[in-house]
VOPAGU-2260 file (C-alpha; in pm, 1 decimal, decimal comma):
REM VOPAGU-2260
SITE   aa  ch    i         X         Y         Z
SITE  MET   A    0    2382,5     782,7     849,8
SITE  ASN   A    1    2492,3     447,0     979,1
SITE  THR   A    2    2270,9     178,5     828,3
SITE  PHE   A    3    2386,2     -72,6    1085,6
SITE  ALA   A    4    2275,7     163,1    1362,4
SITE  ILE   A    5    1914,0     158,8    1250,0
SITE  LEU   A    6    1920,8    -222,3    1225,7
SITE  ALA   A    7    2071,9    -258,9    1572,4
SITE  PRO   A    8    1820,2    -461,7    1774,5
SITE  PHE   A    9    2042,7    -769,7    1771,0
SITE  ARG   A   10    2279,9    -592,5    2009,1
SITE  HIS   A   11    2226,4    -535,8    2381,6
SITE  ARG   A   12    2019,5    -843,2    2442,7
SITE  ASN   A   13    1752,9    -793,8    2709,0
SITE  PRO   A   14    1568,4   -1123,6    2759,5
SITE  SER   A   15    1301,4    -977,8    2982,9
SITE  ALA   A   16    1198,0    -725,8    2720,7
SITE  GLU   A   17    1148,1    -993,9    2457,4
SITE  HIS   A   18     851,4   -1152,8    2633,3
SITE  GLU   A   19     699,6    -846,1    2791,3
SITE  PRO   A   20     330,1    -840,7    2694,5
SITE  VAL   A   21     197,2    -522,0    2544,3
SITE  HIS   A   22    -176,0    -450,9    2546,9
SITE  ASP   A   23    -177,0    -111,0    2381,5
SITE  ALA   A   24     -10,8      60,1    2091,1
SITE  PRO   A   25     359,0      79,3    2175,0
SITE  ALA   A   26     456,9     418,8    2310,1
SITE  LEU   A   27     656,6     513,7    2004,2
SITE  LEU   A   28     604,8     771,9    1737,0
SITE  VAL   A   29     573,9    1040,7    2006,2
SITE  ALA   A   30     713,1    1342,1    1824,4
SITE  SER   A   31     742,3    1719,3    1845,8
SITE  PRO   A   32     451,0    1935,4    1720,8
SITE  ARG   A   33     631,6    2031,2    1398,8
SITE  VAL   A   34     700,1    1665,0    1320,4
SITE  VAL   A   35     336,3    1576,4    1392,2
SITE  ASN   A   36     223,2    1856,2    1158,6
SITE  LEU   A   37     447,6    1720,6     884,2
SITE  ALA   A   38     314,8    1366,0     933,8
SITE  ARG   A   39     -39,3    1505,3     926,3
SITE  GLY   A   40      41,5    1657,3     586,5
SITE  TRP   A   41     126,0    1312,6     449,8
SITE  LEU   A   42    -202,6    1182,0     591,4
SITE  TRP   A   43    -400,5    1454,3     411,8
SITE  LEU   A   44    -216,2    1376,9      88,9
SITE  GLY   A   45    -310,8    1011,0     123,3
SITE  LEU   A   46    -675,9    1098,0     188,6
SITE  ALA   A   47    -683,6    1333,1    -109,6
SITE  ALA   A   48    -539,9    1056,4    -329,5
SITE  LEU   A   49    -811,3     815,5    -212,5
SITE  VAL   A   50   -1087,4    1068,2    -284,7
SITE  LEU   A   51    -953,6    1143,0    -632,3
SITE  SER   A   52    -895,7     775,0    -710,7
SITE  GLY   A   53   -1248,8     701,4    -589,7
SITE  LEU   A   54   -1388,7     941,5    -847,0
SITE  TYR   A   55   -1191,2     767,4   -1119,5
SITE  SER   A   56   -1284,5     421,6    -987,0
SITE  ILE   A   57   -1654,1     501,0   -1027,0
SITE  LEU   A   58   -1593,0     560,1   -1397,4
SITE  LEU   A   59   -1367,9     253,5   -1407,6
SITE  VAL   A   60   -1625,2      14,2   -1260,2
SITE  LEU   A   61   -1905,7     154,5   -1475,0
SITE  ALA   A   62   -1690,1     105,8   -1786,0
SITE  ARG   A   63   -1665,8    -267,8   -1710,5
SITE  THR   A   64   -2018,7    -335,8   -1587,6
SITE  PRO   A   65   -2239,1    -503,3   -1852,3
SITE  GLY   A   66   -2526,2    -284,6   -1968,5
SITE  ILE   A   67   -2400,7      36,0   -1809,0
SITE  ASN   A   68   -2076,7      37,6   -2007,2
SITE  THR   A   69   -2269,4      93,2   -2330,3
SITE  TRP   A   70   -2344,1     448,5   -2211,3
SITE  LEU   A   71   -1976,8     535,9   -2178,2
SITE  PRO   A   72   -1692,5     591,3   -2426,8
SITE  ALA   A   73   -1507,7     270,5   -2513,9
SITE  GLY   A   74   -1153,0     140,7   -2474,2
SITE  ASP   A   75    -934,9     443,6   -2412,5
SITE  PHE   A   76   -1180,1     595,8   -2163,4
SITE  PHE   A   77   -1150,1     287,3   -1946,6
SITE  ARG   A   78    -771,6     277,3   -1976,0
SITE  VAL   A   79    -725,5     646,4   -1891,9
SITE  ALA   A   80    -941,4     604,7   -1580,7
SITE  LEU   A   81    -750,3     287,6   -1490,1
SITE  VAL   A   82    -410,6     458,1   -1517,1
SITE  VAL   A   83    -501,1     747,5   -1289,0
SITE  HIS   A   84    -695,5     527,3   -1045,6
SITE  VAL   A   85    -407,1     283,4   -1001,9
SITE  ASP   A   86    -142,9     552,3    -957,4
SITE  LEU   A   87    -350,2     743,6    -701,7
SITE  SER   A   88    -490,4     449,6    -504,3
SITE  VAL   A   89    -168,9     248,1    -491,8
SITE  LEU   A   90     141,4     454,9    -557,7
SITE  VAL   A   91      37,1     788,2    -401,8
SITE  TRP   A   92    -168,3     639,2    -116,3
SITE  PHE   A   93     105,9     393,2     -16,7
SITE  VAL   A   94     385,1     651,3     -37,1
SITE  ALA   A   95     176,0     900,4     164,1
SITE  CYS   A   96     111,1     642,4     436,8
SITE  ALA   A   97     480,5     552,9     439,9
SITE  GLY   A   98     558,0     923,8     474,3
SITE  MET   A   99     320,0     950,5     769,6
SITE  LEU   A  100     468,4     649,5     950,6
SITE  TRP   A  101     832,5     726,9     872,2
SITE  THR   A  102     799,5    1090,8     974,9
SITE  LEU   A  103     657,5    1001,2    1315,9
SITE  ASN   A  104     923,7     733,7    1362,4
SITE  LEU   A  105    1219,7     954,9    1267,2
SITE  ARG   A  106    1433,9    1193,4    1465,9
SITE  ASP   A  107    1352,9    1563,7    1457,3
SITE  ARG   A  108    1611,8    1663,1    1199,1
SITE  ALA   A  109    1642,3    1765,9     832,5
SITE  LEU   A  110    1278,6    1875,8     830,7
SITE  GLY   A  111    1342,1    2119,1     545,1
SITE  LEU   A  112    1418,0    1820,9     323,4
SITE  ALA   A  113    1104,0    1647,2     448,7
SITE  ARG   A  114     883,8    1951,1     379,8
SITE  THR   A  115    1022,4    1976,8      27,4
SITE  ALA   A  116     942,1    1608,1     -26,2
SITE  LEU   A  117     580,9    1661,9      83,1
SITE  ALA   A  118     539,0    1974,7    -131,4
SITE  LEU   A  119     674,7    1808,4    -447,0
SITE  SER   A  120     470,9    1491,9    -389,8
SITE  THR   A  121     151,1    1690,8    -336,4
SITE  PHE   A  122     199,9    1908,1    -644,1
SITE  GLY   A  123     292,4    1605,4    -855,4
SITE  THR   A  124     -21,5    1422,9    -739,9
SITE  LEU   A  125    -246,2    1714,0    -836,6
SITE  VAL   A  126     -83,2    1736,6   -1179,4
SITE  MET   A  127    -132,2    1363,2   -1243,1
SITE  ALA   A  128    -497,9    1377,4   -1133,5
SITE  ALA   A  129    -571,3    1675,9   -1359,2
SITE  ALA   A  130    -372,1    1556,9   -1662,4
SITE  PRO   A  131    -656,3    1367,4   -1839,1
SITE  PHE   A  132    -863,0    1687,2   -1848,0
SITE  VAL   A  133    -593,9    1941,5   -1937,8
SITE  ALA   A  134    -372,6    1735,9   -2171,3
SITE  PRO   A  135    -523,5    1405,1   -2291,7
SITE  ALA   A  136    -259,5    1145,6   -2375,4
SITE  ALA   A  137    -240,4     781,4   -2475,2
SITE  PRO   A  138    -270,4     542,2   -2178,2
SITE  VAL   A  139      12,3     290,9   -2142,5
SITE  MET   A  140     -83,4      -8,7   -1927,6
SITE  ALA   A  141     263,7     -88,1   -1794,0
SITE  ASN   A  142     288,3    -302,1   -1482,2
SITE  TYR   A  143     339,8    -132,0   -1143,5
SITE  ILE   A  144     318,9     227,9   -1271,0
SITE  PRO   A  145      87,2     274,3   -1569,6
SITE  VAL   A  146     117,2     615,3   -1734,6
SITE  LEU   A  147     -48,8     858,8   -1969,9
SITE  ASP   A  148     222,8     909,7   -2229,9
SITE  GLY   A  149     204,9    1287,5   -2243,0
SITE  PRO   A  150     416,5    1571,9   -2102,3
SITE  VAL   A  151     171,8    1689,0   -1832,4
SITE  PHE   A  152     109,2    1351,0   -1669,2
SITE  LEU   A  153     475,4    1250,8   -1695,4
SITE  ALA   A  154     582,5    1584,0   -1541,4
SITE  GLY   A  155     349,5    1517,4   -1249,4
SITE  LEU   A  156     486,5    1164,7   -1210,7
SITE  VAL   A  157     845,7    1291,5   -1212,4
SITE  LEU   A  158     764,1    1556,4    -949,9
SITE  PHE   A  159     598,6    1293,6    -733,8
SITE  GLY   A  160     892,5    1057,2    -784,3
SITE  VAL   A  161    1144,8    1322,1    -680,2
SITE  GLY   A  162     933,0    1393,8    -373,0
SITE  ALA   A  163     924,9    1023,6    -283,7
SITE  ALA   A  164    1302,9     999,0    -332,1
SITE  LEU   A  165    1355,9    1296,4     -98,2
SITE  LEU   A  166    1120,9    1135,4     154,1
SITE  THR   A  167    1334,9     821,5     142,3
SITE  ALA   A  168    1654,6    1025,3     178,2
SITE  HIS   A  169    1508,2    1194,1     485,9
SITE  GLY   A  170    1416,6     851,8     620,9
SITE  LEU   A  171    1778,3     739,6     592,1
SITE  LEU   A  172    1924,6    1059,6     736,9
SITE  ALA   A  173    1689,8    1084,4    1034,7
SITE  ALA   A  174    1632,7     716,0    1112,6
SITE  PRO   A  175    1642,0     643,3    1487,2
SITE  ALA   A  176    1905,3     404,4    1617,3
SITE  LEU   A  177    1734,8     128,9    1814,2
SITE  GLY   A  178    1853,9     145,0    2173,0
SITE  PRO   A  179    1935,6    -118,7    2436,1
SITE  GLY   A  180    1679,8    -389,3    2494,2
SITE  LEU   A  181    1434,1    -525,4    2243,9
SITE  GLY   A  182    1061,8    -516,5    2303,8
SITE  MET   A  183     777,5    -500,9    2058,3
SITE  GLU   A  184     833,9    -127,9    2023,3
SITE  GLY   A  185    1185,6    -200,2    1897,9
SITE  ALA   A  186    1051,6    -464,8    1659,1
SITE  ILE   A  187     799,1    -223,2    1512,9
SITE  ARG   A  188    1063,7      46,5    1476,2
SITE  PHE   A  189    1287,5    -210,5    1309,8
SITE  GLY   A  190    1013,6    -289,4    1057,9
SITE  LEU   A  191     969,4      79,9     976,5
SITE  ASN   A  192    1345,4     130,2     940,3
SITE  ALA   A  193    1367,6    -178,4     719,1
SITE  SER   A  194    1093,6     -42,0     491,7
SITE  VAL   A  195    1297,8     278,5     445,8
SITE  ILE   A  196    1598,6      73,0     334,5
SITE  ALA   A  197    1379,9    -125,5      91,8
SITE  ALA   A  198    1249,7     206,6     -44,0
SITE  ALA   A  199    1607,1     326,8     -96,5
SITE  VAL   A  200    1677,2      13,4    -302,1
SITE  ALA   A  201    1364,2      87,9    -508,0
SITE  VAL   A  202    1475,0     449,5    -569,4
SITE  LEU   A  203    1816,4     329,8    -687,9
SITE  ALA   A  204    1649,6      71,2    -912,1
SITE  PHE   A  205    1429,7     334,7   -1076,4
SITE  ALA   A  206    1732,1     562,3   -1125,7
SITE  ALA   A  207    1932,8     277,4   -1280,2
SITE  SER   A  208    1646,1     190,4   -1513,7
SITE  VAL   A  209    1613,5     552,1   -1630,2
SITE  TRP   A  210    1984,8     545,6   -1714,9
SITE  LEU   A  211    2000,4     197,6   -1867,1
SITE  THR   A  212    1668,1     143,7   -2045,6
SITE  PRO   A  213    1713,1     171,8   -2422,1
SITE  ARG   A  214    1470,8     388,8   -2615,1
SITE  VAL   A  215    1227,6     177,1   -2817,9
SITE  ASP   A  216     935,3     274,1   -3039,6
SITE  ASP   A  217     689,0      60,5   -2844,5
SITE  ALA   A  218     579,8     280,3   -2550,7
SITE  ARG   A  219     442,5     -11,4   -2348,9
SITE  MET   A  220     766,2    -205,7   -2381,0
SITE  TYR   A  221     970,8      99,4   -2278,8
SITE  TYR   A  222     770,3     174,6   -1963,8
SITE  GLU   A  223     745,7    -193,9   -1876,6
SITE  ILE   A  224    1125,6    -219,0   -1870,6
SITE  LEU   A  225    1160,2     119,2   -1700,1
SITE  PHE   A  226     936,4      34,5   -1403,6
SITE  TRP   A  227     992,7    -340,6   -1369,7
SITE  GLY   A  228    1289,4    -343,9   -1129,9
SITE  GLY   A  229    1185,1     -54,7    -908,7
SITE  GLY   A  230     824,8    -173,9    -910,0
SITE  HIS   A  231     926,7    -513,2    -775,8
SITE  ALA   A  232    1140,6    -349,4    -506,1
SITE  LEU   A  233     844,1    -138,4    -396,1
SITE  GLN   A  234     647,8    -457,0    -322,4
SITE  PHE   A  235     893,7    -530,5     -42,5
SITE  VAL   A  236     829,2    -184,2     104,1
SITE  TRP   A  237     453,1    -237,2     104,2
SITE  THR   A  238     488,3    -588,0     248,7
SITE  LEU   A  239     702,0    -462,3     537,6
SITE  LEU   A  240     454,8    -184,2     613,5
SITE  MET   A  241     166,3    -433,0     606,5
SITE  LEU   A  242     345,7    -670,3     845,0
SITE  VAL   A  243     421,1    -380,1    1079,5
SITE  GLY   A  244      51,7    -291,7    1058,3
SITE  TRP   A  245     -58,7    -645,0    1148,3
SITE  VAL   A  246     169,6    -664,2    1450,4
SITE  TRP   A  247      91,7    -315,2    1571,2
SITE  LEU   A  248    -285,6    -352,0    1534,5
SITE  ALA   A  249    -272,0    -689,2    1711,0
SITE  PHE   A  250     -98,3    -541,5    2015,6
SITE  ALA   A  251    -314,3    -231,0    2009,4
SITE  THR   A  252    -621,2    -452,9    2049,0
SITE  GLY   A  253    -492,6    -657,8    2340,9
SITE  MET   A  254    -332,1    -952,4    2162,6
SITE  VAL   A  255      -0,9   -1107,7    2265,3
SITE  LEU   A  256     189,1   -1279,0    1984,5
SITE  PRO   A  257     317,4   -1630,4    2060,5
SITE  ILE   A  258     663,6   -1527,9    1934,2
SITE  SER   A  259     924,6   -1305,4    2093,8
SITE  ALA   A  260    1020,8    -964,5    1966,3
SITE  ARG   A  261    1357,8   -1102,1    1860,5
SITE  VAL   A  262    1197,3   -1371,8    1643,5
SITE  LEU   A  263     972,5   -1106,3    1493,1
SITE  VAL   A  264    1276,4    -896,6    1403,5
SITE  ILE   A  265    1439,9   -1198,4    1237,4
SITE  LEU   A  266    1127,1   -1251,5    1025,8
SITE  LEU   A  267    1117,7    -884,1     928,6
SITE  LEU   A  268    1486,1    -902,4     842,3
SITE  LEU   A  269    1412,1   -1193,6     607,3
SITE  ALA   A  270    1145,5    -980,7     441,0
SITE  LEU   A  271    1404,6    -705,7     394,0
SITE  LEU   A  272    1697,4    -918,7     274,3
SITE  SER   A  273    1505,0   -1046,4     -26,1
SITE  VAL   A  274    1497,3    -695,2    -175,5
SITE  PHE   A  275    1871,8    -713,8    -237,0
SITE  VAL   A  276    1804,8    -945,9    -528,3
SITE  THR   A  277    1723,3    -617,1    -704,3
SITE  PRO   A  278    2080,3    -481,0    -738,4
SITE  VAL   A  279    2201,7    -830,3    -831,1
SITE  ALA   A  280    1960,9    -831,8   -1124,9
SITE  TYR   A  281    2103,4    -500,3   -1250,7
SITE  LEU   A  282    2460,2    -624,6   -1215,2
SITE  VAL   A  283    2426,0    -958,4   -1394,2
SITE  ALA   A  284    2189,7    -886,9   -1683,5
SITE  PRO   A  285    2080,7    -599,4   -1912,6
SITE  VAL   A  286    1753,7    -438,0   -1807,5
SITE  GLU   A  287    1581,7    -543,0   -2129,7
SITE  SER   A  288    1680,7    -910,2   -2095,0
SITE  VAL   A  289    1455,5   -1197,5   -1993,4
SITE  LEU   A  290    1703,3   -1295,2   -1719,6
SITE  HIS   A  291    1682,3    -949,4   -1561,8
SITE  ARG   A  292    1304,2    -968,1   -1561,6
SITE  ASP   A  293    1299,6   -1321,8   -1421,3
SITE  LEU   A  294    1544,2   -1242,0   -1139,2
SITE  HIS   A  295    1307,8    -974,9   -1005,7
SITE  THR   A  296    1011,9   -1209,6   -1035,0
SITE  TRP   A  297    1190,1   -1496,4    -858,9
SITE  GLY   A  298    1314,9   -1267,4    -583,9
SITE  MET   A  299     964,0   -1148,3    -505,9
SITE  ARG   A  300     801,5   -1487,7    -547,8
SITE  PHE   A  301    1039,7   -1687,6    -329,5
SITE  GLY   A  302    1169,7   -1422,8     -91,4
SITE  GLY   A  303     886,8   -1174,5     -56,7
SITE  GLY   A  304     657,1   -1412,2     127,7
SITE  LEU   A  305     902,3   -1571,3     372,0
SITE  ALA   A  306     785,6   -1360,1     666,5
SITE  ILE   A  307     417,1   -1329,8     579,2
SITE  LEU   A  308     297,2   -1679,9     669,5
SITE  PRO   A  309     464,8   -1712,1    1014,0
SITE  ILE   A  310     368,8   -1358,9    1121,1
SITE  GLY   A  311      15,8   -1409,0     990,9
SITE  LEU   A  312     -18,0   -1739,0    1180,0
SITE  ALA   A  313     118,8   -1576,0    1496,9
SITE  VAL   A  314    -145,1   -1302,4    1474,0
SITE  ILE   A  315    -422,7   -1559,4    1416,9
SITE  VAL   A  316    -313,4   -1760,3    1723,0
SITE  ALA   A  317    -296,7   -1440,7    1929,7
SITE  TRP   A  318    -644,3   -1344,5    1807,8
SITE  PHE   A  319    -802,5   -1672,8    1923,3
SITE  ARG   A  320    -621,0   -1654,4    2256,5
SITE  ALA   A  321    -733,9   -1298,0    2317,2
SITE  GLY   A  322   -1101,5   -1368,1    2252,9
SITE  ARG   A  323   -1361,8   -1102,8    2191,9
SITE  THR   A  324   -1322,3    -743,8    2298,3
SITE  HIS   A  325   -1601,3    -504,1    2388,2
SITE  ALA   A  326   -1382,8    -192,5    2389,7
SITE  ALA   A  327   -1529,2      53,5    2139,0
SITE  ALA   A  328   -1188,1     193,9    2044,2
SITE  MET   A  329   -1057,0    -152,8    1953,1
SITE  ALA   A  330   -1341,3    -257,5    1721,7
SITE  PRO   A  331   -1235,5     -54,5    1413,7
SITE  LEU   A  332    -875,2    -170,0    1456,4
SITE  ARG   A  333    -972,1    -536,7    1473,9
SITE  SER   A  334   -1203,7    -498,1    1176,5
SITE  ALA   A  335    -919,2    -351,3     971,5
SITE  LEU   A  336    -679,7    -625,3    1083,7
SITE  PHE   A  337    -926,1    -905,9    1002,6
SITE  ALA   A  338   -1018,2    -761,8     662,9
SITE  SER   A  339    -653,7    -698,2     573,3
SITE  MET   A  340    -544,7   -1053,7     649,5
SITE  ALA   A  341    -847,3   -1205,5     475,0
SITE  LEU   A  342    -803,3   -1006,0     153,4
SITE  PHE   A  343    -427,9   -1062,9     139,4
SITE  ALA   A  344    -481,0   -1437,7     189,0
SITE  ALA   A  345    -745,0   -1441,3     -85,8
SITE  GLY   A  346    -509,2   -1261,1    -322,7
SITE  GLY   A  347    -231,2   -1505,2    -244,1
SITE  LEU   A  348    -450,6   -1810,0    -305,2
SITE  ILE   A  349    -571,3   -1669,0    -635,9
SITE  GLY   A  350    -209,5   -1623,4    -742,9
SITE  VAL   A  351    -163,9   -2000,4    -722,6
SITE  VAL   A  352    -435,2   -2068,0    -982,8
SITE  ILE   A  353    -340,4   -1802,6   -1239,6
SITE  GLN   A  354    -318,3   -1940,2   -1592,5
SITE  GLY   A  355    -291,6   -1720,5   -1898,6
SITE  ASN   A  356    -333,1   -1345,7   -1941,3
SITE  ASN   A  357    -686,8   -1299,5   -1807,1
SITE  VAL   A  358    -864,5   -1111,9   -1528,5
SITE  ARG   A  359    -744,4   -1358,8   -1264,6
SITE  ILE   A  360    -421,1   -1159,4   -1265,3
SITE  PRO   A  361    -585,1    -833,4   -1145,7
SITE  ALA   A  362    -790,2   -1043,5    -900,9
SITE  HIS   A  363    -461,9   -1164,0    -747,5
SITE  TYR   A  364    -297,6    -827,2    -709,5
SITE  HIS   A  365    -622,7    -654,4    -607,1
SITE  GLY   A  366    -645,7    -893,3    -312,0
SITE  CYS   A  367    -284,3    -835,8    -208,1
SITE  ILE   A  368    -290,7    -458,4    -262,3
SITE  VAL   A  369    -618,0    -419,1     -73,4
SITE  GLY   A  370    -470,8    -626,8     208,8
SITE  VAL   A  371    -195,8    -366,0     239,8
SITE  THR   A  372    -446,6     -80,4     206,6
SITE  LEU   A  373    -664,9    -212,4     489,5
SITE  ALA   A  374    -364,9    -252,1     719,5
SITE  LEU   A  375    -270,8     109,9     648,8
SITE  MET   A  376    -630,4     221,3     710,6
SITE  GLY   A  377    -614,9      48,9    1049,0
SITE  LEU   A  378    -291,1     229,6    1132,1
SITE  VAL   A  379    -450,8     561,0    1036,5
SITE  TYR   A  380    -734,2     487,6    1280,5
SITE  LEU   A  381    -480,0     395,0    1547,9
SITE  LEU   A  382    -275,3     711,4    1497,5
SITE  LEU   A  383    -555,3     967,9    1467,5
SITE  PRO   A  384    -528,6    1060,3    1839,5
SITE  ARG   A  385    -154,5    1124,0    1784,9
SITE  PHE   A  386    -260,7    1398,1    1542,0
SITE  GLY   A  387    -485,3    1558,6    1800,6
SITE  LEU   A  388    -797,7    1407,8    1643,9
SITE  ALA   A  389   -1071,5    1201,0    1802,5
SITE  ALA   A  390   -1031,9     822,7    1807,8
SITE  PRO   A  391   -1270,3     659,0    1557,4
SITE  THR   A  392   -1552,7     477,1    1734,6
SITE  GLY   A  393   -1907,2     374,3    1658,7
SITE  ARG   A  394   -2071,3     150,4    1401,8
SITE  LEU   A  395   -1947,6     342,4    1100,0
SITE  ALA   A  396   -1582,5     306,5    1200,7
SITE  ARG   A  397   -1631,9     -59,1    1296,3
SITE  TRP   A  398   -1805,9    -155,3     974,0
SITE  GLN   A  399   -1602,9      52,7     728,1
SITE  PRO   A  400   -1311,2    -195,9     688,6
SITE  LEU   A  401   -1557,8    -484,1     658,1
SITE  VAL   A  402   -1766,3    -308,4     392,0
SITE  TYR   A  403   -1455,5    -215,1     197,2
SITE  GLY   A  404   -1312,0    -564,7     235,5
SITE  LEU   A  405   -1638,6    -735,9     137,0
SITE  GLY   A  406   -1670,4    -519,1    -171,5
SITE  GLN   A  407   -1318,1    -597,2    -279,6
SITE  LEU   A  408   -1371,5    -969,5    -208,6
SITE  LEU   A  409   -1679,9    -974,6    -433,5
SITE  HIS   A  410   -1482,5    -775,1    -689,8
SITE  ILE   A  411   -1201,4   -1030,3    -708,3
SITE  ILE   A  412   -1439,9   -1328,7    -696,4
SITE  GLY   A  413   -1611,9   -1185,8   -1002,7
SITE  LEU   A  414   -1276,2   -1145,9   -1174,3
SITE  VAL   A  415   -1171,2   -1503,7   -1088,2
SITE  TRP   A  416   -1507,0   -1632,7   -1213,3
SITE  SER   A  417   -1472,8   -1442,8   -1540,6
SITE  GLY   A  418   -1106,0   -1534,7   -1575,1
SITE  GLY   A  419   -1206,7   -1898,7   -1578,1
SITE  TYR   A  420   -1388,9   -1823,6   -1903,4
SITE  GLY   A  421   -1087,3   -1643,7   -2047,5
SITE  VAL   A  422   -1207,2   -1282,7   -2011,6
SITE  GLN   A  423    -899,1   -1069,1   -2083,3
SITE  ARG   A  424    -747,6    -811,7   -1849,1
SITE  LYS   A  425    -709,5    -437,2   -1917,6
SITE  VAL   A  426   -1008,2    -422,8   -2151,4
SITE  ALA   A  427   -1362,6    -290,8   -2113,3
SITE  GLY   A  428   -1691,3    -255,5   -2295,5
SITE  SER   A  429   -1728,5    -458,2   -2615,4
SITE  GLU   A  430   -1356,5    -546,0   -2601,7
SITE  GLN   A  431   -1433,2    -785,3   -2315,7
SITE  VAL   A  432   -1623,6   -1013,1   -2560,1
SITE  LEU   A  433   -1864,0   -1153,3   -2300,0
SITE  ARG   A  434   -2021,8   -1444,9   -2485,2
SITE  THR   A  435   -2220,4   -1635,2   -2220,1
SITE  SER   A  436   -2451,3   -1548,8   -1931,4
SITE  SER   A  437   -2190,6   -1687,4   -1690,7
SITE  GLU   A  438   -1929,3   -1443,6   -1818,1
SITE  VAL   A  439   -2177,0   -1156,2   -1788,2
SITE  ALA   A  440   -2270,1   -1268,1   -1435,3
SITE  GLY   A  441   -1903,8   -1284,2   -1331,8
SITE  MET   A  442   -1827,9    -935,0   -1454,2
SITE  GLY   A  443   -2156,5    -812,8   -1307,0
SITE  LEU   A  444   -2047,1    -946,1    -966,5
SITE  MET   A  445   -1716,3    -768,3   -1021,5
SITE  GLY   A  446   -1904,7    -443,9   -1083,7
SITE  LEU   A  447   -2124,7    -486,8    -775,5
SITE  GLY   A  448   -1822,7    -559,2    -556,8
SITE  GLY   A  449   -1637,6    -261,5    -701,1
SITE  LEU   A  450   -1926,5     -27,7    -618,4
SITE  ILE   A  451   -1948,0    -163,5    -261,4
SITE  ALA   A  452   -1570,9    -114,1    -228,5
SITE  ILE   A  453   -1606,0     244,3    -348,9
SITE  ILE   A  454   -1865,2     301,1     -75,5
SITE  GLY   A  455   -1625,6     145,9     176,9
SITE  GLY   A  456   -1346,3     376,8      64,5
SITE  LEU   A  457   -1576,8     677,2      95,2
SITE  LEU   A  458   -1674,4     566,1     445,4
SITE  PHE   A  459   -1306,2     566,5     543,4
SITE  VAL   A  460   -1273,6     930,2     439,0
SITE  ILE   A  461   -1595,7    1011,7     629,0
SITE  VAL   A  462   -1470,3     839,9     947,4
SITE  VAL   A  463   -1144,6    1036,1     937,9
SITE  TRP   A  464   -1335,4    1357,4     867,3
SITE  GLN   A  465   -1564,7    1285,3    1163,2
SITE  ALA   A  466   -1256,7    1238,0    1382,4
SITE  PHE   A  467   -1133,4    1577,3    1267,6
SITE  ARG   A  468   -1473,6    1741,0    1323,1
SITE  GLY   A  469   -1518,2    1575,9    1662,3
SITE  ARG   A  470   -1183,7    1704,0    1785,4
SITE  ARG   A  471   -1250,8    2052,3    1652,8
SITE  LYS   A  472   -1587,5    2061,1    1835,1
SITE  ASP   A  473   -1415,0    1952,2    2155,8
SITE  ARG   A  474   -1169,1    2239,9    2124,4
SITE  ALA   A  475   -1446,0    2487,9    2049,2
SITE  SER   A  476   -1641,4    2384,5    2360,0
SITE  ALA   A  477   -1334,6    2380,0    2586,4
């Protein structure tokens, strides 16, 4: 595999293609039936992860909601639910969506490797979801990938990790070289290829940490060091996928960005280049050192957002220029795009005001993570017809991203409110020490928003299921 070949849009300049307006989803990701079936498998894995994480999130929100939490077990119950919820709703869901997009974007080759990746990832996910019931273990609230420190959950995580590594290897082996001329299709393909490269850096970082992390008695310290470098690298993968989602959804709904495809590629390249701070951190400092930790943080803080603001502003300008649309098929896509940008912006603004170790920290990353999730939901809606399913239309599809986004917005507002009073993160029940009515109100708003978000997540699964049922009815009546 020639890495330079998959980052080749700077060659073969075609000025006319740069400014060619596109009013529909670019005609890419048109693949053979066996590739489509494989991509559909990743979609079903992602949906299964959302359903399972939704079940855990119900318990999670109830464990933090004043009054209701007195009916539930304390402390460890909340943390166990939090571990599984986070790993399913972030790690598994994001990797599954990446698998769906990468598979459709890639050449029809090495599919045996890709099928093995899907099988291992699916089995690992099921093991992780079942672990709390078959082999209870101590929850470890490490950043990026929290774990249950027991053999069953860890075995599931390793299986899933190997599957994700094989998925990334397939992405490198089968990545399409970008041909002559550069339109928005080439820019979107570039963004997908760049996210594969960022994922490869993350895989190498995790492997290096497994080799280099010293064994310590403190489980939280061990897993914190183990997942810190690779976890930071994964943020670049998710950011690239979100930016691809924003651009793609904008063009799919009739918007024309006020920047050329070549400028877009340059911005996406900036988002990719920052991930190479990761190997530098491993080369210059031990993994357990403060310098190693700070290098990853600085790389993400100063480099990770370079492309977000200009691309986000370009989409906003294109939105106002395009005006309203009455096309039923475009409404769910625009709703997802609007909600994604709003939640990501809210998360970013909250990050500026973080002080101390309180619930403003989860408010920040909930906003950013949900921004990525909503962009991926929009791409799922956009790609459903590529899987032979019905396009999502109607009020339910149009309102689902807004309901989910509103719930998450209320959730993080409640956390910011409570964080101002010093309510600590990663605790529940009596451990929250809610002393005043304002603190109770803030966490109550958090609980209300969380329940609305759970409903929004369930609606997403229902919309996709309706698309599947609608297509199956069409076939039966044909």
